C-alpha positions in Angstrom: -37.2 -89.3 -52.5 -35.1 -86.4 -51.5 -32.3 -87.1 -49.1 -30.8 -84.7 -46.8 -27.4 -83.8 -45.2 -27.2 -80.6 -43.4 -26.5 -77.4 -44.9 -26.4 -74.1 -43.7 -23.0 -71.5 -43.8 -21.5 -69.3 -41.8 -18.4 -68.2 -41.2 -16.1 -68.3 -38.6 -12.7 -67.1 -38.2 -9.6 -68.7 -36.2 -5.9 -67.7 -35.8 -3.9 -70.3 -37.7 -1.4 -68.0 -39.8 1.0 -65.0 -38.8 2.3 -63.5 -41.9 4.8 -60.3 -41.0 4.2 -57.5 -43.6 5.9 -53.7 -43.5 2.7 -51.8 -43.8 3.3 -48.0 -43.1 -0.2 -47.0 -42.5 -2.5 -46.2 -39.5 -6.2 -45.5 -39.5 -8.2 -42.8 -38.8 -11.8 -42.7 -39.0 -13.9 -40.2 -40.4 -17.2 -39.5 -41.0 -16.9 -40.4 -44.7 -14.6 -43.4 -44.1 -11.3 -44.1 -43.3 -8.1 -42.2 -44.5 -4.2 -42.9 -43.5 -1.3 -41.5 -42.8 2.7 -43.0 -42.5 3.3 -45.0 -39.4 5.9 -47.2 -37.6 6.1 -50.6 -39.4 3.6 -52.8 -37.9 2.9 -56.8 -37.8 0.0 -57.8 -39.8 -2.0 -60.7 -38.1 -3.7 -63.1 -40.6 -6.8 -65.1 -39.8 -8.7 -68.1 -41.5 -11.6 -67.4 -43.1 -14.0 -70.9 -42.7 -16.5 -71.9 -44.7 -19.1 -74.2 -43.1 -21.9 -75.3 -45.7 -25.2 -76.8 -44.0 -26.5 -78.5 -47.2 -29.3 -80.4 -48.3 -29.0 -82.7 -51.1 -31.8 -82.5 -53.6 -31.1 -85.4 -55.8 -29.2 -86.9 -59.2 -29.3 -84.3 -62.3 -32.7 -85.1 -64.3 -31.8 -87.4 -67.7 -34.2 -84.6 -69.3 -34.3 -80.5 -69.0 -37.4 -79.2 -67.1 -38.2 -82.0 -64.1 -39.0 -80.7 -61.4 -37.6 -82.2 -57.4 -40.0 -82.4 -54.8 -38.4 -79.6 -53.2 -40.2 -77.5 -56.3 -43.4 -78.9 -55.4 -46.5 -76.8 -54.4 -47.0 -79.1 -51.0 -43.1 -79.4 -50.3 -42.5 -78.0 -46.8 -38.7 -76.8 -48.0 -39.0 -74.8 -51.0 -36.1 -74.6 -53.6 -35.4 -72.2 -56.5 -34.1 -73.1 -60.1 -33.1 -70.1 -62.2 -36.5 -69.5 -64.0 -38.1 -69.2 -60.4 -35.7 -66.7 -58.7 -35.6 -64.2 -61.9 -39.3 -64.7 -62.0 -39.4 -63.7 -58.4 -37.2 -60.7 -58.8 -38.5 -59.4 -62.0 -35.2 -60.0 -63.4 -36.6 -61.8 -66.3 -38.4 -59.0 -67.7 -34.9 -57.3 -68.6 -33.4 -60.7 -70.1 -36.4 -60.6 -72.2 -35.7 -57.4 -73.2 -31.9 -58.7 -74.2 -30.3 -57.0 -71.1 -28.3 -60.4 -70.2 -25.0 -59.1 -69.1 -23.3 -59.3 -72.4 -19.9 -57.5 -72.9 -19.5 -57.2 -69.1 -17.2 -59.2 -66.5 -18.2 -60.6 -62.9 -15.1 -60.9 -61.0 -16.1 -63.7 -58.1 -13.1 -64.0 -55.4 -12.7 -67.2 -53.1 -10.3 -69.4 -51.7 -8.2 -72.7 -52.7 -10.5 -74.2 -55.7 -13.4 -76.8 -57.1 -11.9 -78.9 -59.3 -15.1 -79.7 -61.2 -16.1 -76.1 -61.4 -16.2 -76.5 -65.4 -18.0 -80.0 -65.2 -20.6 -78.7 -62.9 -21.3 -75.4 -64.6 -21.7 -77.5 -68.0 -24.1 -79.6 -66.1 -26.4 -76.9 -64.6 -26.4 -75.0 -67.7 -27.7 -78.2 -69.2 -30.4 -78.7 -66.4 -31.7 -75.5 -66.2 -31.5 -74.9 -69.7 -28.6 -71.4 -70.3 -26.0 -70.7 -72.3 -22.5 -71.9 -71.3 -20.5 -69.1 -70.6 -16.9 -67.7 -70.6 -15.3 -68.9 -67.3 -11.5 -67.9 -66.4 -10.0 -69.5 -63.4 -7.3 -67.3 -62.4 -5.1 -68.3 -59.1 -2.4 -65.2 -59.0 -0.2 -66.9 -56.1 -0.9 -70.6 -57.2 -3.4 -72.8 -57.2 -3.6 -75.0 -54.4 -4.3 -78.6 -55.1 -8.1 -79.9 -54.0 -7.6 -82.4 -51.0 -11.1 -83.9 -50.9 -10.5 -85.3 -47.2 -10.1 -81.8 -46.0 -13.1 -80.3 -44.8 -12.3 -76.4 -45.5 -11.3 -77.0 -49.0 -14.7 -79.1 -49.7 -16.8 -76.4 -48.1 -14.6 -73.7 -50.3 -15.2 -76.2 -53.3 -19.1 -75.5 -52.8 -18.8 -71.5 -52.2 -17.0 -71.6 -55.5 -19.9 -73.6 -57.1 -22.7 -71.6 -56.0 -21.5 -68.2 -56.8 -20.6 -69.2 -60.2 -23.2 -70.9 -61.2 -25.8 -68.4 -59.7 -23.9 -65.3 -61.1 -24.5 -66.7 -64.3 -28.2 -67.6 -63.7 -28.9 -63.9 -63.3 -26.3 -63.0 -66.0 -26.2 -65.5 -68.2 -24.1 -63.8 -71.1 -21.3 -62.1 -68.7 -18.0 -63.5 -68.7 -17.2 -64.7 -65.5 -13.4 -64.5 -63.8 -13.2 -66.6 -61.2 -10.0 -65.5 -59.0 -8.9 -68.1 -56.2 -6.7 -67.1 -52.9 -4.1 -69.7 -52.5 -5.7 -70.4 -49.0 -8.4 -68.8 -47.0 -6.0 -66.6 -44.9 -7.7 -63.0 -45.0 -3.9 -62.0 -46.2 -4.3 -64.1 -49.1 -7.9 -63.0 -49.8 -6.8 -59.8 -50.0 -4.3 -60.5 -52.5 -6.4 -62.3 -54.8 -8.9 -59.2 -54.6 -5.7 -56.9 -55.2 -4.5 -58.9 -58.1 -8.2 -58.5 -60.3 -8.3 -54.9 -59.1 -5.0 -54.2 -60.6 -5.7 -55.9 -63.3 -8.8 -54.2 -63.8 -10.5 -57.6 -64.6 -14.1 -57.2 -64.6 -16.8 -54.6 -63.6 -18.0 -56.2 -60.3 -16.3 -58.1 -57.7 -18.4 -60.4 -55.6 -17.1 -61.7 -52.5 -19.4 -64.3 -50.4 -17.1 -64.1 -47.5 -16.5 -62.4 -44.2 -15.0 -62.1 -40.5 -15.4 -60.1 -37.1 -13.9 -56.4 -38.1 -12.2 -57.0 -35.0 -10.5 -60.4 -36.5 -9.2 -58.7 -39.7 -7.7 -55.7 -37.8 -6.7 -52.5 -38.2 -3.8 -52.8 -40.9 -5.5 -55.3 -43.0 -8.5 -53.0 -43.1 -6.6 -50.4 -43.9 -5.2 -52.0 -47.2 -8.2 -53.4 -47.8 -10.0 -49.8 -47.6 -7.6 -48.0 -49.9 -7.9 -51.3 -52.7 -11.6 -50.7 -52.8 -10.7 -47.0 -53.0 -8.6 -47.9 -56.0 -11.3 -50.5 -57.2 -14.2 -47.9 -57.1 -11.8 -45.1 -58.7 -11.9 -47.6 -61.7 -15.4 -48.1 -61.9 -15.7 -51.4 -60.1 -18.8 -52.4 -58.1 -17.8 -54.5 -54.9 -20.4 -56.4 -53.3 -20.4 -58.8 -50.2 -22.6 -61.0 -48.0 -23.0 -59.6 -44.6 -22.7 -62.9 -42.8 -25.0 -65.6 -41.8 -25.0 -65.3 -38.0 -27.5 -62.7 -37.5 -25.9 -59.5 -35.3 -23.0 -61.8 -34.4 -19.5 -63.0 -35.7 -17.6 -65.8 -34.3 -14.9 -64.4 -32.0 -10.9 -64.2 -33.3 -10.2 -67.5 -31.4 -13.6 -69.3 -32.8 -14.5 -70.6 -29.2 -17.5 -68.5 -29.2 -19.5 -65.5 -30.9 -19.7 -61.8 -30.2 -21.4 -58.8 -31.3 -19.8 -57.9 -34.5 -20.3 -56.7 -38.1 -18.7 -58.5 -41.1 -16.2 -57.7 -43.0 -15.8 -56.5 -46.5 -19.6 -55.9 -46.4 -18.9 -53.5 -43.8 -16.9 -51.0 -45.7 -19.0 -47.9 -47.1 -17.5 -48.6 -50.5 -19.2 -52.3 -50.5 -22.8 -53.1 -51.0 -23.6 -55.3 -48.3 -26.2 -58.3 -49.3 -28.2 -59.9 -46.4 -30.9 -62.7 -46.2 -34.4 -63.5 -46.7 -36.6 -66.4 -46.8 -38.5 -66.2 -50.2 -41.9 -67.1 -50.3 -42.7 -67.5 -54.5 -44.4 -70.1 -56.2 -43.1 -73.0 -56.6 -43.2 -73.7 -60.4 -43.6 -70.2 -61.9 -41.8 -68.2 -59.5 -44.5 -65.6 -58.6 -43.5 -63.5 -55.8 -45.9 -63.8 -52.7 -43.4 -62.8 -49.8 -40.6 -62.7 -47.8 -39.4 -62.0 -44.1 -35.8 -62.0 -42.6 -33.7 -64.8 -42.6 -33.4 -66.6 -39.2 -33.6 -70.4 -38.4 -31.6 -73.2 -37.3 -29.3 -72.8 -40.4 -28.7 -69.1 -39.4 -29.7 -65.3 -39.9 -29.1 -62.3 -41.6 -26.1 -60.6 -40.9 -26.8 -57.1 -40.0 -25.9 -54.2 -37.6 -23.5 -51.2 -37.2 -19.8 -51.5 -38.0 -17.0 -50.8 -34.9 -14.8 -49.5 -37.6 -16.3 -47.0 -40.1 -18.5 -44.1 -39.5 -21.8 -43.7 -41.1 -21.3 -42.7 -44.8 -23.1 -39.5 -46.4 -25.4 -41.9 -48.2 -26.8 -42.9 -45.0 -27.3 -39.6 -43.3 -30.4 -39.1 -41.4 -31.4 -43.0 -41.5 -30.9 -43.7 -38.3 -29.2 -42.7 -34.5 -26.1 -44.7 -34.7 -23.1 -42.9 -36.1 -21.5 -45.6 -37.6 -21.7 -47.5 -40.8 -24.9 -49.9 -40.6 -25.5 -52.8 -42.9 -26.6 -54.6 -44.6 -27.4 -52.3 -47.7 -30.1 -54.9 -49.6 -30.9 -58.3 -49.3 -31.8 -61.4 -51.3 -33.2 -64.9 -50.6 -30.6 -67.0 -48.5 -32.8 -69.3 -46.1 -31.7 -72.8 -47.2 -35.1 -74.0 -46.3 -35.9 -71.6 -49.6 -32.7 -72.3 -51.4 -31.1 -72.5 -54.6 -30.5 -75.4 -57.0 -26.4 -75.9 -57.6 -25.0 -78.4 -59.4 -21.5 -79.4 -56.8 -19.5 -82.6 -57.8 -16.8 -81.9 -55.0 -18.9 -82.5 -52.2 -17.7 -85.7 -51.4 -21.3 -87.6 -51.6 -21.0 -88.2 -55.8 -20.7 -86.5 -59.1 -23.8 -85.1 -60.6 -25.6 -84.3 -58.0 -28.1 -81.0 -57.3 -28.1 -79.6 -53.9 -29.9 -76.9 -51.9 -27.8 -73.9 -51.1 -28.4 -71.0 -48.9 -26.6 -68.3 -46.7 -26.2 -64.6 -47.5 -23.5 -65.8 -49.7 -26.0 -66.8 -52.2 -27.0 -63.4 -52.9 -23.7 -61.5 -53.3 -23.2 -63.4 -56.6 -26.8 -62.7 -58.1 -26.5 -59.0 -57.0 -23.3 -58.9 -59.1 -25.1 -60.5 -61.7 -27.7 -57.5 -61.4 -25.2 -55.2 -61.6 -23.5 -56.8 -64.5 -27.2 -56.0 -66.6 -27.2 -52.4 -65.0 -23.6 -52.1 -66.5 -24.9 -53.3 -70.0 -27.9 -51.3 -69.6 -26.1 -48.3 -69.3 -23.0 -48.9 -71.3 -20.8 -47.7 -68.9 -19.7 -49.2 -65.3 -21.6 -48.1 -62.2 -18.7 -48.1 -59.7 -20.1 -48.0 -56.1 -23.9 -48.7 -55.9 -24.6 -47.3 -52.2 -25.4 -44.0 -53.2 -28.0 -44.9 -56.1 -29.2 -47.5 -53.5 -29.9 -45.3 -51.1 -31.2 -42.4 -53.5 -33.8 -45.2 -54.7 -34.8 -46.2 -51.4 -35.8 -42.5 -50.6 -37.2 -41.6 -54.1 -39.0 -44.9 -55.2 -39.0 -47.2 -52.5 -42.4 -49.3 -53.7 -41.1 -49.5 -57.3 -37.4 -50.5 -56.8 -37.9 -52.9 -53.4 -39.5 -55.7 -51.9 -39.5 -53.8 -48.4 -39.1 -56.6 -45.6 -41.0 -55.7 -42.2 -40.8 -59.5 -40.6 -38.7 -61.1 -38.7 -35.0 -59.9 -36.7 -31.3 -61.3 -36.6 -31.1 -62.0 -33.2 -29.0 -65.4 -33.4 -27.2 -67.8 -30.9 -28.0 -65.8 -28.0 -26.6 -62.6 -29.4 -29.6 -59.8 -29.7 -30.0 -58.2 -32.9 -32.4 -55.9 -34.5 -35.9 -56.2 -36.2 -36.8 -55.6 -39.4 -39.4 -52.1 -40.1 -40.4 -50.3 -43.0 -37.9 -48.9 -45.1 -34.3 -49.3 -44.0 -33.1 -51.8 -41.7 -29.9 -53.5 -40.0 -31.3 -57.1 -40.8 -32.6 -56.7 -44.6 -31.2 -53.0 -45.7 -33.5 -51.7 -48.1 -35.1 -55.2 -49.0 -34.6 -57.1 -52.2 -34.7 -56.2 -55.8 -37.7 -55.3 -58.3 -35.1 -55.7 -60.9 -36.8 -54.4 -64.0 -37.4 -50.9 -62.0 -33.8 -50.6 -60.1 -31.9 -51.1 -62.9 -33.3 -48.2 -64.6 -33.1 -45.8 -61.6 -29.8 -46.7 -60.8 
């Protein structure tokens, strides 16, 4: 019998730490993004990026491969998907069958703190679902914080790490994974870890399954972040981030309420922002039946318009706002149609399978698709957005599932409604990967 624990994830920000840095930049906002010029030294205020996972316990790891869980039954009211079903639903399996599996490519995953069981859990995940064990490099450039199993913040991040690693691997099984861990969930520490990954040119694509309201990150941090993203893009690195799990809202900077806001780093024009859907696919085979925007008691697809970044050229003529719109694309994100994850650092017990959801499930899987695309072309693709919007304008029906049901109004904050084509709830929609990858 399936047992239940609450799993949903959304991201909140609270002021807990002030770090003094000398920053010689001020921001000027242009239609193409931001640029900088010299200014007086200013104080950089750091916020924490907190994860509050909502999860469902699916059960113990089966003793034999191929076993199904109650959430995979055709009669299940709450669905869950294993790698086989997810690959089939989004037409990724056809690429794998053609030998496109991410070989020779590296996915960088940025997270905070650590999961002491990640290597064990990844190996168990591979045994359960019949996958090859990848090369996993765990890198902590500013030091690895000892894991405290009684600290719910650290436990939450351990779940995020596990989701990110296992599902990037599930989509691109032969790609190397570099897990780069910040010493804490302070946004300056996460930026430091990202800077290390970029400066050392660790991989081809960077997945960022976290975010905070743009106002909470602050002007100076956003300036540094954007400069780093410019460097990454110049090196051919693709940047991907989840768009948030509270619809059109984000937590206020003191964490006491919510406000209409876009999530950073997803809102940066150089980043591909990934929203969330409820996926309806065959429980056993993964045959695609349809999707709607994710919005329920667990959360809703993050989306809206930036208050910082002007509308980039690739979004010209798409909407009336003069600001950057997000997300760019979407992926299955509802816990009620979530993905199975082996997670032994939850505090509940070892060798257990959980159902995870949230837009953070989409970011690492889009990173896997990107690794496959890099392998297909034999080179790094860099920023995906110009190519994604070109595909949306010129080969839409072949490359994307258009999501036209649902909205992202959530927690009293009025949001947006889906429509044909791009919208600020699910972007262009979810991938039909076998057609999209060659079109990129």
